[in-house]
C-alpha positions in Angstrom: -71.0 -56.4 -36.3 -73.7 -55.6 -34.2 -71.4 -54.3 -31.3 -68.8 -52.2 -33.4 -72.3 -50.7 -34.9 -73.0 -49.8 -32.0 -69.8 -48.5 -31.1 -69.3 -46.2 -34.3 -72.5 -45.0 -33.3 -71.8 -43.8 -29.8 -68.4 -42.7 -31.0 -70.3 -40.1 -33.8 -72.9 -39.2 -31.0 -69.8 -38.2 -28.6 -68.4 -36.5 -31.3 -71.5 -34.7 -32.7 -72.3 -33.7 -28.5 -68.5 -32.9 -28.4 -68.5 -30.4 -31.4 -71.9 -29.0 -30.4 -70.4 -28.4 -26.9 -67.1 -26.9 -28.5 -69.3 -24.9 -30.7 -71.6 -23.4 -27.4 -68.3 -22.7 -25.5 -67.1 -20.6 -28.3 -70.3 -19.0 -29.1 -70.2 -18.1 -24.7 -66.5 -17.1 -24.9 -67.6 -14.7 -28.0 -70.2 -13.2 -26.1 -68.3 -13.0 -22.8 -65.6 -11.2 -25.1 -68.2 -8.5 -26.2 -69.9 -7.9 -22.6 -66.2 -7.3 -21.1 -65.7 -4.7 -23.9 -68.9 -2.8 -23.9 -68.4 -2.7 -19.8 -64.6 -1.3 -20.6 -65.8 1.2 -23.0 -68.7 1.9 -20.4 -66.1 2.3 -17.5 -63.7 4.3 -19.5 -66.8 7.1 -20.4 -68.0 7.1 -17.0 -63.8 7.4 -16.0 -64.0 10.4 -18.5 -67.3 12.5 -17.6 -66.2 12.1 -13.9 -63.0 13.6 -14.9 -64.8 16.1 -16.5 -67.4 16.8 -14.1 -64.4 17.0 -11.7 -62.7 19.9 -13.4 -65.8 22.1 -13.7 -66.7 21.9 -10.1 -62.7 22.8 -9.3 -63.7 25.3 -11.6 -66.5 26.8 -9.9 -64.6 26.5 -6.6 -61.9 28.3 -7.6 -64.7 31.5 -9.1 -66.3 30.8 -6.1 -63.3 31.4 -3.6 -62.2 34.7 -6.4 -65.7 36.3 -5.8 -65.6 35.6 -1.5 -62.1 37.2 -1.8 -63.1 40.4 -3.9 -66.6 40.7 -1.5 -64.4 40.5 1.4 -62.1 43.4 0.0 -64.9 45.3 -0.4 -66.4 44.8 2.5 -63.3 45.4 4.4 -63.3 48.6 2.4 -66.6 49.8 3.9 -65.3 48.7 7.0 -62.3 51.2 7.0 -64.1 54.0 5.2 -66.6 53.7 8.5 -63.5 53.6 10.9 -62.1 56.3 9.3 -65.5 58.1 9.2 -66.0 57.5 13.2 -62.1 58.4 13.7 -63.2 61.5 11.6 -66.2 62.2 13.7 -65.1 62.1 17.4 -61.8 63.9 16.5 -64.6 66.5 15.6 -66.3 66.0 18.5 -63.3 66.3 20.8 -62.1 69.5 18.9 -66.0 71.1 19.0 -66.0 70.2 23.0 -62.4 71.9 23.6 -63.6 74.8 21.6 -66.8 75.2 23.3 -65.0 75.2 26.6 -62.5 77.5 25.9 -64.9 79.8 24.5 -67.0 79.1 27.8 -64.0 79.9 30.0 -63.4 82.6 28.1 -66.6 84.0 28.4 -66.8 83.5 32.0 -63.8 85.3 32.7 
């Protein structure tokens, strides 16, 4: 009878240990699921932030490109105006030199 009692006690202890282990595993599984869900939410939020930052950067780059194109166009206008001014000055100087030479030749005659 004592052996039966001891076996029964051992079976009850094993059953209690198994139940405790099962409860601990269930708690650990729930914790793992919560942590996974939190990490998934963080990853999703980070992806959204990264996408928003990338879109903002693309927008800024487009604006900078447009500003650069406008600046280039203004620069070309200035260069072309300077070229035209220089060409007019060279043509005027040439005409003045020609008229001076003509007057000098006329005076010499």
